[in-house]
C-alpha positions as CSV (number, residue, x, y, z in Angstrom):
1,M,28.6,-29.4,-21.7
2,P,28.4,-25.6,-21.7
3,P,25.6,-23.8,-19.7
4,Y,22.6,-22.7,-21.7
5,A,20.5,-19.6,-21.8
6,L,16.8,-20.6,-22.0
7,I,14.6,-18.0,-23.8
8,T,10.8,-18.3,-23.9
9,G,8.8,-16.5,-26.6
10,A,11.9,-16.9,-28.8
11,S,10.1,-17.1,-32.1
12,S,9.7,-13.3,-32.6
13,G,10.0,-9.8,-31.1
14,I,12.2,-9.3,-28.0
15,G,12.6,-13.0,-27.4
16,L,14.1,-13.5,-30.9
17,A,16.3,-10.4,-30.5
18,M,17.6,-11.6,-27.2
19,A,18.4,-15.0,-28.8
20,E,20.5,-13.2,-31.5
21,A,22.2,-10.9,-29.0
22,L,23.2,-13.8,-26.8
23,A,24.3,-16.0,-29.7
24,R,26.4,-13.1,-30.9
25,R,28.2,-13.3,-27.6
26,G,28.8,-17.0,-27.9
27,R,26.0,-18.3,-25.7
28,S,24.5,-21.8,-26.2
29,L,20.7,-21.5,-26.3
30,I,17.5,-23.3,-25.7
31,L,14.6,-21.6,-27.5
32,V,11.0,-22.1,-26.5
33,A,7.8,-21.0,-28.3
34,R,4.7,-22.6,-29.9
35,Q,5.8,-22.6,-33.5
36,R,8.1,-25.5,-34.2
37,D,8.9,-24.7,-37.8
38,V,9.8,-21.1,-37.0
39,L,12.0,-22.2,-34.1
40,E,13.8,-24.7,-36.2
41,G,14.6,-22.1,-38.8
42,I,15.9,-19.7,-36.2
43,A,18.1,-22.4,-34.6
44,I,19.7,-23.3,-37.9
45,E,20.3,-19.6,-38.8
46,L,21.9,-18.7,-35.4
47,T,24.1,-21.8,-35.5
48,Q,25.3,-21.0,-38.9
49,R,25.9,-17.3,-38.2
50,F,27.5,-17.6,-34.8
51,G,28.7,-21.2,-34.4
52,V,26.8,-21.8,-31.2
53,E,24.7,-24.7,-30.1
54,V,21.0,-23.9,-30.4
55,L,18.4,-26.3,-29.1
56,F,14.6,-25.7,-29.4
57,R,11.4,-27.0,-28.0
58,A,7.9,-26.2,-29.3
59,C,5.7,-25.8,-26.3
60,D,2.6,-23.8,-25.3
61,L,3.7,-22.7,-21.9
62,G,0.2,-21.5,-21.1
63,E,-0.9,-25.1,-21.0
64,P,0.0,-26.4,-17.5
65,L,0.4,-30.0,-18.5
66,R,2.7,-29.2,-21.4
67,L,4.7,-26.9,-19.2
68,S,5.1,-29.7,-16.7
69,G,6.3,-32.0,-19.4
70,F,8.8,-29.5,-20.6
71,L,10.2,-28.9,-17.1
72,L,10.5,-32.7,-16.6
73,E,12.4,-33.0,-19.9
74,L,14.8,-30.3,-18.7
75,E,15.4,-32.0,-15.4
76,E,16.0,-35.4,-17.0
77,S,18.4,-33.9,-19.6
78,E,20.6,-32.5,-16.8
79,R,21.5,-29.5,-18.9
80,K,22.8,-26.6,-16.9
81,I,20.8,-23.4,-17.4
82,D,22.6,-20.3,-16.1
83,L,20.3,-17.7,-17.7
84,L,16.5,-17.8,-18.0
85,V,14.8,-15.1,-20.1
86,N,11.0,-15.1,-19.7
87,C,9.8,-13.2,-22.8
88,A,6.6,-15.2,-23.6
89,G,3.5,-13.1,-23.1
90,V,0.2,-12.0,-24.6
91,G,-2.2,-9.1,-24.3
92,T,-5.8,-8.3,-24.7
93,C,-7.5,-5.0,-25.5
94,G,-10.9,-3.5,-24.9
95,P,-13.5,-3.5,-22.0
96,F,-12.8,-6.3,-19.6
97,M,-16.4,-7.4,-19.4
98,A,-16.6,-7.7,-23.1
99,Q,-13.6,-9.9,-23.4
100,D,-13.8,-13.6,-24.1
101,W,-13.0,-15.3,-20.8
102,G,-10.9,-17.9,-22.5
103,A,-8.5,-15.2,-23.8
104,E,-8.3,-13.5,-20.4
105,Q,-7.5,-16.9,-18.8
106,D,-4.8,-17.6,-21.4
107,L,-3.2,-14.3,-20.6
108,I,-3.1,-15.0,-16.9
109,E,-1.8,-18.6,-17.5
110,L,1.0,-17.4,-19.6
111,N,2.0,-14.0,-18.3
112,I,1.8,-14.9,-14.6
113,L,1.5,-18.6,-13.9
114,A,3.9,-20.0,-16.5
115,L,6.5,-17.3,-15.7
116,T,6.2,-17.9,-12.0
117,R,6.5,-21.7,-12.4
118,L,9.6,-21.4,-14.6
119,C,11.2,-19.1,-12.0
120,H,10.4,-21.6,-9.3
121,A,11.7,-24.7,-11.1
122,I,14.8,-23.2,-12.9
123,G,15.5,-20.9,-10.0
124,N,15.8,-23.8,-7.6
125,A,18.1,-25.6,-10.1
126,M,20.3,-22.5,-10.3
127,A,20.5,-22.3,-6.5
128,V,21.7,-25.9,-6.3
129,Q,24.3,-25.1,-9.1
130,G,25.5,-22.1,-7.1
131,G,24.1,-19.3,-9.2
132,G,22.5,-18.0,-12.3
133,Q,20.5,-15.1,-13.7
134,I,16.8,-14.7,-14.5
135,L,15.4,-11.9,-16.6
136,N,11.6,-11.5,-16.5
137,V,10.0,-9.3,-19.2
138,A,7.4,-6.9,-17.8
139,S,6.6,-3.5,-19.4
140,V,6.4,0.2,-18.6
141,A,2.7,-0.7,-18.2
142,A,3.7,-2.3,-14.9
143,F,3.9,1.1,-13.2
144,Q,0.3,2.1,-13.5
145,P,-3.3,0.8,-13.9
146,G,-4.4,0.4,-17.5
147,P,-8.1,0.8,-18.2
148,W,-9.2,-1.0,-21.4
149,M,-6.1,-3.2,-21.0
150,S,-6.7,-3.9,-17.4
151,T,-5.6,-7.6,-17.3
152,Y,-2.5,-7.0,-19.3
153,F,-1.3,-4.1,-17.2
154,A,-2.1,-6.0,-14.0
155,S,-0.1,-9.0,-15.2
156,K,2.9,-6.9,-15.9
157,A,2.6,-5.2,-12.5
158,Y,2.8,-8.7,-11.0
159,V,5.9,-9.5,-13.0
160,L,7.6,-6.3,-11.8
161,H,6.8,-6.8,-8.1
162,F,7.4,-10.5,-8.1
163,S,10.8,-10.1,-9.7
164,E,11.9,-7.4,-7.3
165,G,10.7,-9.4,-4.4
166,L,12.5,-12.6,-5.6
167,R,15.7,-10.6,-6.2
168,E,15.9,-9.8,-2.5
169,E,15.0,-13.3,-1.4
170,L,17.6,-15.0,-3.6
171,K,20.6,-12.7,-2.9
172,K,22.4,-15.2,-0.8
173,T,21.9,-18.1,-3.2
174,G,23.9,-16.5,-6.1
175,V,20.8,-16.3,-8.3
176,K,20.3,-12.8,-9.7
177,I,16.9,-11.5,-10.8
178,S,16.3,-8.7,-13.1
179,V,13.1,-7.3,-14.7
180,L,13.0,-5.7,-18.2
181,C,10.3,-3.0,-18.6
182,P,10.3,-1.9,-22.3
183,G,7.9,0.6,-23.7
184,I,6.3,0.5,-27.1
185,T,8.4,-2.0,-29.2
186,R,8.0,-2.9,-32.8
187,T,6.7,-6.4,-32.5
188,A,3.7,-8.6,-33.4
189,F,2.3,-7.9,-29.9
190,F,0.1,-5.0,-31.2
191,R,-1.4,-7.1,-33.9
192,N,-2.0,-10.1,-31.7
193,A,-3.6,-7.9,-29.0
194,H,-5.8,-6.3,-31.8
195,L,-4.4,-2.8,-31.1
196,V,-4.7,-0.1,-33.8
197,E,-1.1,-0.2,-35.0
198,D,-1.1,2.9,-37.2
199,R,-1.7,5.0,-34.1
200,L,1.4,3.6,-32.5
201,S,3.8,3.3,-35.3
202,T,4.7,7.0,-35.4
203,S,5.2,7.3,-31.6
204,K,8.6,8.7,-30.5
205,L,8.6,6.0,-27.8
206,M,8.8,3.2,-30.4
207,M,11.9,1.1,-30.2
208,S,13.1,-1.9,-32.2
209,P,13.4,-5.3,-30.5
210,E,17.1,-5.3,-31.3
211,E,17.5,-2.0,-29.4
212,V,15.7,-3.3,-26.4
213,A,17.7,-6.6,-26.4
214,L,21.0,-4.9,-26.7
215,Y,20.2,-2.6,-23.8
216,A,18.9,-5.6,-21.7
217,V,22.0,-7.7,-22.3
218,R,24.3,-4.8,-21.3
219,A,22.2,-4.2,-18.2
220,L,22.3,-7.9,-17.3
221,A,26.1,-7.8,-17.3
222,K,25.8,-5.0,-14.7
223,N,23.2,-7.0,-12.7
224,R,20.6,-4.2,-12.9
225,A,17.4,-4.8,-10.9
226,V,14.9,-2.9,-13.0
227,I,15.9,-2.4,-16.7
228,I,14.0,0.4,-18.6
229,P,15.4,1.0,-22.1
230,G,15.2,4.6,-23.4
231,W,15.1,7.9,-21.5
232,R,11.5,8.6,-22.6
233,N,10.4,5.3,-21.1
234,K,12.2,6.1,-17.9
235,L,10.3,9.4,-17.7
236,M,7.0,7.6,-18.3
237,T,7.5,5.4,-15.3
238,C,8.0,8.5,-13.1
239,F,4.7,10.2,-14.0
240,P,2.4,7.9,-12.0
241,R,4.3,8.8,-8.9
242,L,4.0,12.5,-9.5
243,G,0.2,12.9,-9.8
244,P,-2.9,11.6,-8.1
245,R,-3.9,8.0,-9.0
246,W,-7.3,9.1,-10.3
247,L,-5.5,11.3,-12.9
248,T,-3.2,8.5,-13.9
249,R,-6.1,6.1,-14.4
250,K,-7.9,8.8,-16.6
251,I,-4.8,9.5,-18.7
252,V,-3.8,5.9,-19.3
253,G,-7.4,4.9,-19.9
254,S,-7.8,7.6,-22.6
255,M,-4.5,6.5,-24.3
256,N,-5.5,2.9,-24.3
257,K,-9.0,3.6,-25.6
258,G,-7.4,5.4,-28.5
259,V,-5.5,2.3,-29.7
260,C,-8.2,-0.3,-28.9
261,P,-10.6,-1.2,-31.8
262,R,-13.9,0.6,-31.6
């Protein structure tokens, strides 16, 4: 049985693009997302196009009991996973105090807790196997505070710092950790987070999911620690270190306010 690449958030956006990029390279896949019908269609298409085995599991990873059940299934199946791509994530936009708490909790459960638990469970299995790779998807948002999207920015800062710390811890186990920090990417994220899309669509920072995935796959082959696609995005991550934090907060807050619904 060949090893599998497990991709969360695989029904659209960067997760789907990563699935296609890896299938193109002959990788067997396990795709995870909430929409069973969408996953089934993707699995059939990738199998037909690239001749690889594509399994799928509909699961809301933000629900702890469902995540526990999924991890138990993986353990009992004894399938070897040598690449975990944590793409699943959500965002919210607007003043924190005005947000519905349920939406904020869902964000924390998915962006932070589910990702961390997957790293713990599958990372341990990889260490027993003698190695593997984990790619956690953060964002350029991870490099600064983000007023009017405070919870989302903070969740991505967690992913960045957690991934870098874990990389150092697991060096001797053969498990390699990388973190992907894309900038503005043409996905459903903006619509789902209720951002004003027309103010973002003309940005020179905009990249396609396919561009981001191709860059990520190539960087993974080189075992890069922090993967930032595009030179403009690399520059953006430098700015917070060059000026005072009060100015960074003000600039980012102004930008976020401009794309949040009034």
